[in-house]
C-alpha positions as CSV (number, residue, x, y, z in Angstrom):
1,M,5.9,-37.3,-14.7
2,T,4.1,-35.0,-17.1
3,K,2.6,-31.9,-15.4
4,K,-0.8,-31.2,-16.7
5,I,-2.6,-27.8,-16.8
6,L,-6.2,-27.1,-17.8
7,I,-7.1,-23.9,-19.6
8,V,-10.8,-23.2,-19.4
9,D,-11.2,-19.7,-21.0
10,E,-10.2,-18.1,-24.3
11,M,-6.5,-17.2,-24.2
12,H,-4.0,-15.8,-26.7
13,S,-2.4,-18.6,-28.7
14,S,1.0,-17.7,-27.4
15,L,0.1,-19.4,-24.0
16,L,0.4,-23.0,-25.2
17,P,4.0,-22.9,-26.5
18,M,5.1,-20.9,-23.5
19,L,3.7,-23.5,-21.1
20,Q,5.2,-26.3,-23.1
21,E,8.6,-24.6,-22.9
22,I,8.5,-24.8,-19.1
23,G,7.4,-28.5,-19.0
24,F,3.6,-28.4,-19.0
25,Q,1.2,-30.4,-21.1
26,A,-1.5,-27.8,-21.7
27,D,-5.1,-28.9,-22.3
28,Y,-6.8,-26.0,-24.0
29,Q,-10.6,-26.3,-23.6
30,P,-12.2,-22.8,-23.8
31,K,-15.6,-24.2,-24.5
32,I,-15.6,-26.6,-21.6
33,T,-18.6,-26.5,-19.2
34,K,-18.5,-26.3,-15.5
35,E,-19.7,-29.8,-15.2
36,E,-17.0,-31.1,-17.5
37,V,-14.3,-29.2,-15.5
38,L,-15.6,-30.8,-12.2
39,A,-15.4,-34.2,-13.8
40,S,-11.8,-33.9,-14.9
41,I,-10.1,-31.4,-12.6
42,G,-8.6,-34.2,-10.5
43,E,-6.2,-35.0,-13.3
44,Y,-4.5,-31.6,-13.3
45,E,-1.7,-29.8,-11.4
46,G,-2.8,-26.4,-12.6
47,I,-5.7,-24.5,-14.0
48,V,-5.8,-21.2,-16.0
49,V,-9.1,-19.3,-15.6
50,R,-10.4,-15.9,-16.6
51,G,-14.0,-15.5,-15.5
52,K,-15.9,-18.6,-16.3
53,L,-15.6,-20.5,-13.0
54,K,-16.3,-19.9,-9.4
55,I,-13.5,-21.8,-7.6
56,D,-15.0,-22.6,-4.2
57,K,-14.7,-25.4,-1.6
58,P,-16.8,-28.0,-3.5
59,F,-14.6,-27.3,-6.6
60,L,-11.4,-27.7,-4.7
61,E,-12.5,-30.9,-3.0
62,K,-12.4,-32.5,-6.5
63,A,-9.1,-31.0,-7.4
64,Q,-6.9,-33.3,-5.4
65,R,-3.7,-32.8,-7.5
66,L,-4.1,-29.1,-8.0
67,R,-0.9,-27.1,-7.1
68,F,-1.8,-23.7,-8.5
69,I,-4.6,-21.5,-10.0
70,A,-3.5,-19.0,-12.5
71,R,-6.0,-16.1,-13.0
72,A,-5.6,-14.4,-16.4
73,G,-6.2,-10.9,-15.1
74,A,-6.1,-9.1,-11.7
75,G,-9.3,-9.8,-9.7
76,L,-9.6,-12.8,-7.5
77,D,-13.2,-12.3,-6.3
78,Q,-14.3,-15.6,-8.0
79,I,-11.9,-17.6,-6.0
80,D,-12.1,-18.8,-2.4
81,I,-8.7,-17.5,-1.3
82,E,-9.0,-18.9,2.3
83,E,-9.7,-22.4,1.0
84,T,-6.8,-22.3,-1.5
85,Q,-4.5,-21.3,1.3
86,K,-5.7,-24.2,3.5
87,R,-4.9,-26.6,0.7
88,N,-1.5,-25.0,0.0
89,I,-2.6,-24.2,-3.6
90,A,-0.6,-21.3,-5.1
91,L,-2.8,-18.5,-6.4
92,L,-1.4,-16.5,-9.2
93,N,-2.8,-13.5,-11.1
94,A,-1.4,-11.0,-13.6
95,P,-2.2,-7.4,-12.8
96,E,1.3,-6.5,-14.2
97,G,0.0,-7.7,-17.6
98,N,-2.9,-5.2,-18.0
99,R,-2.0,-2.3,-15.7
100,D,-0.9,-0.1,-18.6
101,A,-4.0,-0.8,-20.6
102,V,-6.2,0.1,-17.6
103,A,-4.3,3.3,-16.9
104,E,-4.6,4.4,-20.5
105,H,-8.3,3.6,-20.6
106,C,-8.9,5.7,-17.5
107,V,-7.1,8.6,-19.1
108,G,-9.0,8.1,-22.3
109,M,-12.4,8.0,-20.7
110,L,-11.6,11.0,-18.6
111,L,-10.5,13.1,-21.5
112,C,-13.5,12.0,-23.5
113,L,-15.9,13.0,-20.7
114,F,-14.1,16.3,-20.0
115,N,-14.1,17.4,-23.6
116,K,-17.5,15.9,-24.6
117,I,-15.8,14.1,-27.5
118,N,-18.4,11.4,-27.8
119,L,-21.3,13.9,-27.8
120,A,-19.6,16.3,-30.2
121,D,-18.9,13.4,-32.6
122,K,-22.5,12.4,-32.7
123,Q,-23.6,16.0,-33.3
124,V,-21.3,16.7,-36.2
125,R,-22.4,13.4,-37.9
126,N,-25.9,14.9,-37.6
127,L,-24.8,18.2,-39.1
128,V,-24.9,20.0,-35.7
129,W,-22.0,22.4,-35.2
130,D,-22.2,23.5,-31.6
131,R,-19.0,24.9,-30.3
132,E,-20.2,26.6,-27.1
133,G,-22.3,23.6,-26.1
134,N,-19.2,21.4,-26.3
135,R,-16.8,23.6,-24.4
136,G,-14.6,21.3,-22.3
137,I,-12.7,21.4,-19.1
138,E,-9.0,20.7,-18.6
139,L,-7.4,17.8,-16.7
140,M,-4.4,20.1,-16.0
141,G,-4.3,21.2,-12.4
142,K,-7.0,18.8,-11.1
143,T,-6.6,16.9,-7.9
144,V,-7.2,13.2,-8.4
145,G,-7.9,10.8,-5.5
146,I,-6.9,7.2,-6.2
147,M,-8.3,4.6,-3.9
148,G,-6.2,1.4,-4.1
149,Y,-2.5,1.9,-5.0
150,G,-1.5,-1.4,-6.5
151,N,-0.5,-2.1,-10.1
152,M,-3.5,-0.3,-11.6
153,G,-3.6,2.7,-9.3
154,R,0.1,3.3,-9.6
155,A,0.1,3.1,-13.4
156,F,-2.8,5.6,-13.6
157,A,-1.0,7.9,-11.2
158,Q,2.1,7.9,-13.4
159,R,0.1,9.1,-16.4
160,L,-1.8,11.8,-14.5
161,V,1.5,13.4,-13.5
162,G,2.2,14.1,-17.1
163,F,-1.1,16.1,-17.3
164,G,0.0,18.3,-14.4
165,C,-2.4,16.7,-11.9
166,R,-2.0,16.6,-8.2
167,V,-2.4,12.9,-7.2
168,L,-3.6,11.8,-3.7
169,A,-3.1,8.0,-3.2
170,Y,-4.8,6.0,-0.5
171,D,-4.3,2.3,0.2
172,L,-5.2,0.1,3.2
173,C,-1.6,-1.0,3.0
174,D,0.3,2.3,3.6
175,E,3.6,0.7,2.6
176,K,2.5,0.5,-1.1
177,V,2.4,4.3,-1.4
178,T,6.1,5.2,-1.7
179,D,6.3,7.1,-5.0
180,S,7.5,10.7,-4.8
181,F,5.1,11.8,-7.5
182,V,2.0,11.1,-5.4
183,I,0.9,12.3,-1.9
184,K,0.2,9.5,0.6
185,S,-3.3,10.4,1.8
186,S,-6.1,9.3,4.0
187,L,-9.6,8.8,2.7
188,A,-10.6,11.9,4.6
189,Q,-8.0,14.0,2.8
190,I,-9.3,12.7,-0.6
191,Q,-12.8,13.5,0.4
192,A,-11.7,17.0,1.4
193,E,-9.6,17.8,-1.7
194,A,-10.3,15.6,-4.7
195,D,-11.9,16.8,-8.0
196,I,-11.8,13.3,-9.4
197,F,-12.1,10.0,-7.5
198,S,-10.8,6.8,-9.1
199,L,-11.4,3.2,-7.8
200,H,-8.7,0.6,-8.0
201,I,-9.5,-1.8,-5.2
202,P,-10.3,-5.5,-5.4
203,L,-13.8,-6.7,-4.6
204,T,-14.2,-8.5,-1.3
205,P,-17.2,-9.6,0.7
206,E,-16.5,-6.6,3.1
207,N,-16.5,-3.8,0.5
208,K,-19.4,-4.8,-1.8
209,Q,-21.5,-1.6,-2.4
210,I,-19.2,0.3,0.1
211,F,-19.7,3.6,-1.7
212,T,-22.9,4.8,-0.2
213,A,-24.8,8.1,-0.6
214,I,-23.3,9.3,2.7
215,F,-19.8,8.4,1.4
216,F,-20.2,10.8,-1.5
217,D,-21.9,13.5,0.5
218,N,-18.7,13.6,2.6
219,F,-16.7,15.0,-0.4
220,Q,-16.3,18.7,-0.1
221,K,-16.4,19.3,-3.9
222,N,-18.7,17.9,-6.5
223,I,-16.6,15.2,-8.1
224,F,-16.1,13.0,-11.1
225,I,-15.8,9.3,-10.5
226,I,-14.0,6.5,-12.5
227,N,-14.6,2.8,-11.9
228,T,-12.5,0.3,-13.8
229,A,-12.3,-2.0,-10.8
230,R,-15.5,-3.9,-10.0
231,G,-19.1,-2.8,-10.6
232,E,-20.3,-4.4,-7.4
233,L,-18.4,-1.7,-5.4
234,L,-21.0,0.9,-6.5
235,D,-24.8,0.7,-6.3
236,L,-26.3,2.1,-9.5
237,Q,-29.1,3.6,-7.5
238,V,-26.6,5.6,-5.5
239,L,-24.8,6.7,-8.6
240,K,-28.1,7.8,-10.3
241,E,-29.1,9.9,-7.2
242,K,-25.7,11.6,-6.9
243,L,-25.5,12.4,-10.7
244,R,-29.0,13.9,-10.5
245,S,-28.1,16.0,-7.5
246,G,-24.9,17.2,-9.0
247,K,-22.7,15.8,-6.2
248,I,-21.2,13.5,-8.9
249,R,-20.5,15.7,-11.9
250,G,-19.8,12.9,-14.3
251,A,-18.8,9.2,-14.3
252,C,-16.6,6.9,-16.3
253,L,-17.7,3.3,-15.9
254,D,-16.0,0.3,-17.4
255,V,-17.8,-2.1,-15.0
256,L,-21.4,-2.4,-13.8
257,E,-23.0,-3.8,-10.8
258,N,-24.5,-6.6,-13.0
259,E,-22.7,-7.1,-16.3
260,K,-25.0,-9.8,-17.4
261,L,-27.4,-7.2,-18.7
262,A,-30.3,-9.5,-19.4
263,T,-30.3,-10.6,-15.8
264,M,-30.5,-7.2,-14.2
265,T,-33.0,-6.9,-11.3
266,E,-35.8,-4.5,-11.6
267,K,-34.0,-2.0,-9.4
268,Q,-30.8,-2.3,-11.5
269,K,-32.8,-1.9,-14.7
270,E,-34.6,1.2,-13.4
271,A,-31.3,2.9,-12.5
272,F,-29.6,1.9,-15.7
273,E,-32.4,3.2,-17.9
274,V,-32.0,6.6,-16.2
275,L,-28.1,6.5,-16.4
276,K,-28.0,5.7,-20.1
277,T,-29.9,8.9,-20.9
278,M,-27.3,11.1,-19.2
279,D,-24.7,12.9,-21.2
280,N,-22.2,13.1,-18.3
281,I,-21.6,9.4,-18.0
282,L,-19.5,7.1,-20.2
283,F,-19.8,3.3,-20.4
284,T,-17.4,0.6,-21.7
285,P,-18.0,-3.2,-21.5
286,H,-15.3,-4.2,-19.0
287,V,-12.5,-3.7,-21.6
288,A,-10.1,-1.3,-19.7
289,G,-7.5,-4.0,-19.5
290,W,-8.5,-5.7,-22.8
291,T,-5.9,-4.6,-25.3
292,V,-4.0,-6.4,-28.1
293,E,-0.8,-6.0,-26.0
294,S,-2.2,-7.0,-22.7
295,Y,-3.7,-10.2,-24.2
296,I,-0.1,-11.4,-24.8
297,R,1.5,-9.8,-21.8
298,I,-0.9,-11.5,-19.3
299,N,0.3,-14.8,-20.7
300,E,4.0,-13.8,-20.2
301,V,3.4,-12.7,-16.6
302,L,1.5,-15.9,-15.7
303,V,4.0,-18.3,-17.3
304,E,6.9,-16.6,-15.5
305,K,5.0,-16.9,-12.2
306,I,4.2,-20.6,-12.9
307,R,7.9,-21.2,-13.8
308,R,9.0,-19.7,-10.4
309,L,6.9,-22.2,-8.5
310,D,9.4,-24.9,-9.5
311,L,6.9,-27.7,-9.3
């Protein structure tokens, strides 16, 4: 019997022949609506998603034949993991596919912030030649605290070692931190010693907006922060307050608390309006893992994991 898989988001064209090669009939519908998915999902053994759908209990109740969900990326916060486990539905993701892209983006943002590259470029274009005002600081010798030592955190740590950084790694699962080039650390040690704090943890109901004003006040140094994980981990109001006070010296944000900018709450708008005037903060539109290479590699990782299911 033909195994059918529904693809509901834009994916690199390499995915279809890869799936065909392992015996799947792929139905590529990147423009499909949620209502259309719900009407047809009962026909499919698998679904490939990026960020369009929230896969919850009502959705899964209609997916009677579903054997697996393949998430084209790392985060699983749009999926009811407990419900998929109850139904014995395999949940696949592809952090191996974009970990290198995320790591390089973190380094790039950090170097840009430290050396004021974005500001200096704008000034020179406007015939301003200000060398002293654009004096940078070096990444060499800084202590970097990484929270979350999975694929992304480890890939970032590997690159930091080449810059002569001291890397402190903290993960709820201690067994993940085994590399000799990092120091297995507690969160308290990171707060005591880090110059830079980088987030690489998944979003869960328990850790939404976990990084409070008190959390940052517990750092012994004034720090730089990098968030390429999920924007909902960090309240923009808290970030605004700590940037103003100097407790946070600068921030690199690839994600925001609300990335649908037109739907920001008044509180979010107020904070964002202040943040976007600050020279010590960099924004990118959730593209840390969004490279030419990762676009293809994510497909390769997912297809290999689907193949191993041996359906």
